C-alpha positions as CSV (number, residue, x, y, z in Angstrom):
1,X,96.9,65.8,108.9
2,X,93.6,67.6,109.3
3,X,90.9,65.7,111.2
4,X,87.6,64.9,109.5
5,X,84.6,62.6,109.6
6,X,83.4,62.5,113.2
7,X,79.8,63.7,113.7
8,X,80.6,64.8,117.3
9,X,83.9,66.7,117.8
10,X,85.8,66.7,121.0
11,X,87.4,69.9,122.2
12,X,89.3,71.2,125.2
13,X,89.3,74.7,126.7
14,X,92.5,76.2,128.1
15,X,92.0,79.3,130.2
16,X,88.9,79.5,132.5
17,X,88.7,83.1,133.4
18,X,85.5,85.0,132.6
19,X,86.0,84.8,128.9
20,X,87.0,81.1,128.9
21,X,84.0,80.1,131.0
22,X,81.7,82.1,128.7
23,X,83.0,80.2,125.7
24,X,82.8,76.9,127.6
25,X,79.1,77.4,128.2
26,X,78.5,78.2,124.5
27,X,80.4,75.0,123.4
28,X,78.5,72.8,125.9
29,X,75.2,73.9,124.5
30,X,76.1,72.5,121.0
31,X,74.8,69.0,120.4
32,X,77.7,68.1,118.1
33,X,80.5,69.3,120.4
34,X,81.8,67.4,123.5
35,X,84.2,69.3,125.8
36,X,86.2,66.5,127.4
37,X,89.0,68.5,129.0
38,X,89.4,71.9,130.6
39,X,92.6,73.6,132.0
40,X,93.7,76.5,134.1
41,X,96.7,77.3,136.2
42,X,94.4,78.7,139.0
43,X,92.6,76.0,140.9
44,X,89.6,78.1,141.7
45,X,89.0,78.8,138.0
46,X,89.6,75.2,137.1
47,X,87.0,74.1,139.6
48,X,84.5,76.6,138.2
49,X,85.1,75.2,134.8
50,X,84.6,71.7,135.9
51,X,81.3,72.7,137.7
52,X,80.0,74.3,134.5
53,X,80.8,71.1,132.6
54,X,79.2,68.9,135.2
55,X,76.1,71.0,135.2
56,X,75.9,70.4,131.4
57,X,76.5,66.6,132.0
58,X,79.8,66.8,130.2
59,X,82.6,64.3,131.3
60,X,85.3,66.9,131.3
61,X,88.6,66.2,133.0
62,X,90.5,69.0,134.6
63,X,94.2,69.9,134.1
64,X,96.5,72.5,135.6
65,X,99.1,72.0,132.8
66,X,98.1,72.5,129.3
67,X,100.9,70.4,128.0
68,X,99.5,67.4,129.8
69,X,96.1,68.1,128.4
70,X,97.5,68.3,124.9
71,X,98.9,64.7,125.2
72,X,95.4,63.4,124.9
73,X,94.7,61.8,121.5
74,X,91.0,62.2,121.7
75,X,90.9,66.0,121.4
76,X,90.5,67.4,117.9
77,X,90.9,71.0,118.8
78,X,91.4,73.4,121.7
79,X,90.0,76.8,122.6
80,X,92.8,79.0,124.1
81,X,91.4,81.8,126.3
82,X,94.5,82.5,128.4
83,X,96.5,85.7,128.9
84,X,97.5,87.5,125.7
85,X,101.2,86.7,126.0
86,X,100.6,82.9,126.1
87,X,98.2,82.6,123.2
88,X,100.8,81.9,120.5
89,X,102.9,79.6,122.7
90,X,99.9,77.3,123.5
91,X,98.6,77.4,119.9
92,X,101.9,76.3,118.6
93,X,102.0,73.4,121.1
94,X,98.4,72.5,120.2
95,X,99.2,72.3,116.4
96,X,102.3,70.2,117.1
97,X,100.1,67.9,119.2
98,X,97.8,67.4,116.1
99,X,95.0,69.7,117.1
100,X,93.2,72.6,115.6
101,X,94.0,75.8,117.5
102,X,91.4,78.4,118.2
103,X,92.8,81.4,120.1
104,X,91.1,84.3,121.7
105,X,91.9,87.8,120.4
106,X,94.8,89.9,121.6
107,X,98.0,91.3,120.1
108,X,101.4,89.7,119.8
109,X,104.5,90.7,121.8
110,X,107.0,89.8,119.1
111,X,107.0,89.1,115.4
112,X,108.8,85.9,115.9
113,X,105.8,84.3,117.6
114,X,103.7,85.3,114.7
115,X,106.1,83.7,112.2
116,X,106.3,80.6,114.4
117,X,102.5,80.3,114.3
118,X,102.6,80.4,110.5
119,X,105.6,77.9,110.3
120,X,103.9,75.5,112.6
121,X,100.6,75.6,110.8
122,X,102.3,75.0,107.5
123,X,104.5,72.2,108.8
124,X,101.7,70.3,110.6
125,X,98.8,71.1,108.2
126,X,96.7,72.1,111.2
127,X,94.8,75.4,111.1
128,X,95.2,78.2,113.7
129,X,92.1,80.5,113.9
130,X,91.9,83.7,115.8
131,X,88.4,83.6,117.3
132,X,87.5,87.1,116.2
133,X,83.8,87.2,116.9
134,X,83.3,90.7,115.5
135,X,83.9,89.3,112.0
136,X,80.4,87.7,112.5
137,X,78.7,90.9,113.7
138,X,75.3,91.6,112.1
139,X,76.3,95.0,110.8
140,X,79.8,93.9,109.8
141,X,78.4,91.0,107.7
142,X,75.8,93.2,106.1
143,X,78.5,95.7,105.1
144,X,80.7,92.9,103.8
145,X,77.7,91.8,101.7
146,X,77.3,95.3,100.3
147,X,81.1,95.5,99.6
148,X,81.0,92.3,97.7
149,X,78.0,93.5,95.7
150,X,79.9,96.8,94.8
151,X,77.6,99.2,96.5
152,X,80.5,101.3,97.8
153,X,82.4,101.2,94.5
154,X,86.1,100.8,94.8
155,X,87.1,101.0,98.4
156,X,89.5,103.9,99.3
157,X,89.6,104.3,103.1
158,X,88.4,102.4,106.2
159,X,88.4,103.2,109.9
160,X,88.0,100.9,112.9
161,X,89.1,100.4,116.4
162,X,88.3,99.4,120.0
163,X,86.7,102.2,121.9
164,X,85.5,100.9,125.2
165,X,85.7,102.4,128.7
166,X,87.8,99.8,130.6
167,X,89.2,102.0,133.4
168,X,87.8,99.9,136.2
169,X,88.8,96.6,134.6
170,X,92.3,97.8,133.9
171,X,92.8,99.5,137.3
172,X,91.5,96.4,139.2
173,X,93.3,93.9,137.0
174,X,96.0,92.9,139.5
175,X,93.3,92.1,142.1
176,X,91.1,90.3,139.6
177,X,93.9,88.5,137.8
178,X,93.1,90.3,134.5
179,X,95.9,90.4,132.0
180,X,95.2,93.9,130.8
181,X,96.7,95.4,133.9
182,X,100.3,94.5,133.3
183,X,100.1,95.1,129.6
184,X,98.9,98.7,130.2
185,X,101.4,99.2,132.9
186,X,104.4,98.3,130.8
187,X,103.4,98.6,127.1
188,X,102.3,101.4,124.8
189,X,100.7,100.6,121.5
190,X,97.7,99.3,119.7
191,X,97.2,96.5,122.2
192,X,93.8,95.3,120.9
193,X,93.6,95.8,117.2
194,X,91.6,92.9,116.0
195,X,87.9,93.6,116.8
196,X,88.0,96.4,114.3
197,X,90.7,95.3,111.9
198,X,89.3,91.8,111.5
199,X,86.1,92.7,109.7
200,X,87.7,95.6,107.8
201,X,90.4,93.2,106.5
202,X,87.8,90.9,105.1
203,X,86.2,93.8,103.3
204,X,89.6,94.7,101.8
205,X,90.6,91.1,100.7
206,X,93.6,91.1,103.0
207,X,95.8,88.1,102.3
208,X,93.8,87.2,99.2
209,X,94.6,89.8,96.6
210,X,95.6,92.5,99.0
211,X,97.8,92.9,102.0
212,X,98.8,95.2,104.8
213,X,102.0,97.0,103.8
214,X,103.1,99.4,106.5
215,X,102.0,101.3,109.6
216,X,102.8,104.3,111.7
217,X,101.4,104.8,115.2
218,X,101.1,107.7,117.6
219,X,100.2,107.7,121.3
220,X,98.7,110.4,123.5
221,X,99.7,110.9,127.1
222,X,98.4,108.5,129.8
223,X,96.0,110.1,132.3
224,X,92.7,108.2,132.3
225,X,93.4,105.3,134.7
226,X,95.1,107.5,137.3
227,X,92.2,109.9,137.1
228,X,89.8,107.1,137.6
229,X,91.8,105.7,140.6
230,X,91.9,109.2,142.2
231,X,88.2,109.7,141.8
232,X,87.1,106.2,142.9
233,X,89.8,104.8,145.2
234,X,91.5,108.0,146.5
235,X,94.8,109.8,145.9
236,X,96.6,107.8,148.6
237,X,95.7,104.4,147.0
238,X,98.8,102.5,145.8
239,X,97.5,102.5,142.2
240,X,97.4,106.3,142.2
241,X,101.2,106.2,142.4
242,X,101.7,104.0,139.3
243,X,102.8,105.4,135.9
244,X,100.9,103.5,133.2
245,X,102.8,103.3,129.9
246,X,99.7,102.8,127.7
247,X,98.5,106.1,126.2
248,X,94.9,106.9,126.5
249,X,94.5,107.2,122.7
250,X,96.6,105.3,120.3
251,X,96.1,106.1,116.6
252,X,97.6,103.8,113.9
253,X,97.5,104.4,110.1
254,X,98.0,101.4,107.8
255,X,98.7,101.4,104.1
256,X,97.5,98.5,101.9
257,X,99.1,97.1,98.8
258,X,96.2,98.2,96.6
259,X,96.4,101.7,97.9
260,X,93.7,101.8,100.5
261,X,94.3,103.3,103.9
262,X,93.0,102.2,107.3
263,X,92.8,104.3,110.5
264,X,92.8,102.2,113.7
265,X,92.0,103.7,117.1
266,X,92.6,102.2,120.6
267,X,90.6,104.2,123.2
268,X,89.9,102.3,126.4
269,X,91.0,104.5,129.4
270,X,88.7,107.6,129.0
271,X,84.9,107.9,129.6
272,X,83.0,107.1,126.5
273,X,80.2,104.8,125.1
274,X,81.3,101.6,123.3
275,X,82.1,101.7,119.6
276,X,84.3,99.8,117.1
277,X,84.4,103.0,115.0
278,X,83.6,101.3,111.8
279,X,83.8,103.2,108.6
280,X,83.9,101.9,105.0
281,X,84.3,104.5,102.2
282,X,84.6,104.1,98.5
283,X,84.0,105.8,95.2
284,X,80.2,105.4,95.5
285,X,79.5,105.8,99.1
286,X,80.2,105.5,102.8
287,X,79.0,103.6,105.9
288,X,79.6,104.9,109.4
289,X,79.0,102.8,112.5
290,X,78.9,105.6,115.1
291,X,75.7,107.3,113.8
292,X,74.3,104.1,112.2
293,X,74.5,106.0,108.9
294,X,75.1,105.4,105.2
295,X,75.3,107.5,102.1
296,X,75.2,105.9,98.6
297,X,75.6,108.3,95.7
298,X,72.6,108.4,93.4
299,X,70.4,106.6,96.0
300,X,70.7,108.7,99.1
301,X,69.5,112.4,99.2
302,X,72.4,114.6,98.1
303,X,74.8,115.5,100.9
304,X,72.6,113.7,103.5
305,X,72.9,110.6,105.7
306,X,70.3,107.8,105.7
307,X,69.7,105.3,108.5
308,X,71.6,102.1,108.0
309,X,68.6,100.1,109.2
310,X,66.8,99.6,105.9
311,X,70.0,98.8,104.1
312,X,70.9,96.2,106.7
313,X,67.5,94.6,106.1
314,X,67.9,94.6,102.4
315,X,71.5,93.4,102.4
316,X,71.3,91.1,105.5
317,X,74.0,88.5,105.2
318,X,72.6,84.9,104.8
319,X,74.4,83.9,108.0
320,X,72.3,86.3,109.9
321,X,69.1,85.6,107.9
322,X,69.3,82.0,109.1
323,X,70.6,82.9,112.5
324,X,67.6,85.2,113.2
325,X,65.2,82.5,112.0
326,X,66.8,79.8,114.1
327,X,67.2,81.9,117.3
328,X,70.1,84.1,118.2
329,X,72.2,82.8,121.1
330,X,73.8,84.6,124.0
331,X,77.4,85.9,124.1
332,X,78.1,89.4,122.8
333,X,74.8,89.6,120.9
334,X,75.2,86.1,119.5
335,X,78.5,86.5,117.7
336,X,80.4,84.3,120.2
337,X,78.3,81.4,119.0
338,X,78.9,82.1,115.3
339,X,82.7,82.3,115.6
340,X,82.7,79.0,117.6
341,X,80.5,77.4,115.1
342,X,82.9,78.5,112.3
343,X,85.7,76.8,114.2
344,X,83.7,73.6,115.0
345,X,82.4,73.2,111.4
346,X,85.9,73.5,110.1
347,X,87.0,70.6,112.3
348,X,83.9,68.5,111.4
349,X,84.6,68.9,107.7
350,X,88.4,68.7,107.9
351,X,88.9,72.1,106.2
352,X,90.9,75.3,106.9
353,X,89.2,77.9,109.1
354,X,87.5,81.0,107.7
355,X,90.0,83.1,109.7
356,X,93.3,81.3,108.8
357,X,96.8,81.4,110.3
358,X,97.9,84.2,107.9
359,X,95.0,86.4,109.1
360,X,95.8,85.5,112.7
361,X,99.5,86.3,112.4
362,X,99.2,89.7,110.6
363,X,96.4,91.0,112.8
364,X,98.3,90.0,116.0
365,X,101.5,91.6,114.6
366,X,99.9,95.0,114.5
367,X,100.4,95.3,118.3
368,X,104.2,94.8,118.4
369,X,104.7,96.9,115.3
370,X,102.7,99.8,116.7
371,X,104.7,99.6,119.9
372,X,107.9,99.8,117.9
373,X,106.6,102.7,115.8
374,X,105.7,104.7,118.9
375,X,109.1,104.0,120.5
376,X,110.8,105.4,117.4
377,X,108.8,108.6,117.3
378,X,105.9,107.3,115.0
379,X,108.4,105.9,112.5
380,X,106.9,103.8,109.6
381,X,107.1,100.1,110.2
382,X,107.0,97.4,107.5
383,X,104.3,94.8,108.1
384,X,105.6,91.3,107.2
385,X,104.0,89.3,104.4
386,X,103.3,86.1,106.3
387,X,101.9,84.5,103.1
388,X,105.4,84.9,101.5
389,X,103.9,86.3,98.3
390,X,100.9,84.0,98.0
391,X,98.5,86.8,98.8
392,X,98.9,88.0,95.2
393,X,96.9,85.1,93.9
394,X,95.8,82.8,96.6
395,X,93.2,80.1,95.9
396,X,89.8,80.7,97.5
397,X,89.2,79.4,101.0
398,X,86.9,76.4,101.5
399,X,83.2,76.6,100.8
400,X,81.5,77.0,104.1
401,X,78.4,78.8,105.5
402,X,80.9,80.7,107.7
403,X,83.2,81.8,104.9
404,X,84.3,85.5,105.0
405,X,85.7,85.6,101.5
406,X,82.4,85.6,99.6
407,X,78.7,85.7,100.1
408,X,77.1,82.6,98.6
409,X,73.4,82.0,99.2
410,X,73.6,78.5,97.7
411,X,75.7,77.4,100.7
412,X,72.6,77.7,102.9
413,X,70.4,75.3,101.0
């Protein structure tokens, strides 16, 4: 059964690396959230988490075993910020223990774990929400508002990705206990699809009238990390001898049931500025993130870009209108707070989460499917329908200020 009714919700945080501690701080600053348990297998990280909680006057108890923490009957939900390969395992255990599961982003290692997430959520009635903060980005929500109002016409093609120079983070991952290191060393695929694919999926009504059908992926050679190691640590450093499996650029093409295409880019081991490579293109116009540009036929000068700034102001999503007025919080430009509020509000009202278990499963599945496609020479791979046909005519999600299915100003009073 879904929890409801309490004015202050009690949460636990599992995983207290840099990301987990950052989320913990956001939660502790919320007056209607009490963090009463924190967990990490590394004692130094656990102690840092407990110190953060103590500084916020939170009575959090520490655990080294998440299973012991989940036995508590006072927790209504848990935030899971552990290594990628443990996200699903812990989320499944959390739902079976009667708790909402909020999991940090990262791709799956198998389709079975994605199916098990869905089966467990359906059997327990407990939501599983991928905490994709970029779905609440200011530009992404303004574009979503424009899509819903028909400014781009019928959508045809979208692009997105994760383009972020992480060479030092990956190379030093073993020393710093960062999970990317071993993934990049042994895997080759679209390892981090969700920052881009999440917002684009909401624009394309994925799992509610549309779905992801198939994909094909291609990987470049892997040179970026070794080059960084040679330049910064020296050619004789042990890391310089390693052969990383992860290609520097992985490109994935996805076909949707309604006929749209999506190009997804993973680009994290070469020098470049940060970008999520957003592009939304339809019969009436196009938006491009990388040059902050937009072109709307009949409104923009012919064959010329306009700045997106004035459009964002005109089509500001009501979430951000109120957020700017109330004061934007820290955490990736404020979006960490918004996604955590979406999770917390769902628990408070006993509803499903704005990013539900079907979204979570299909976005995570892109990683393992892209790996398989690359291994088979860029062969097409079918993307499972985790809704089992319900996507064709699913009922709308719950009304909430944080809904990503529609834009409703009346929800903001």
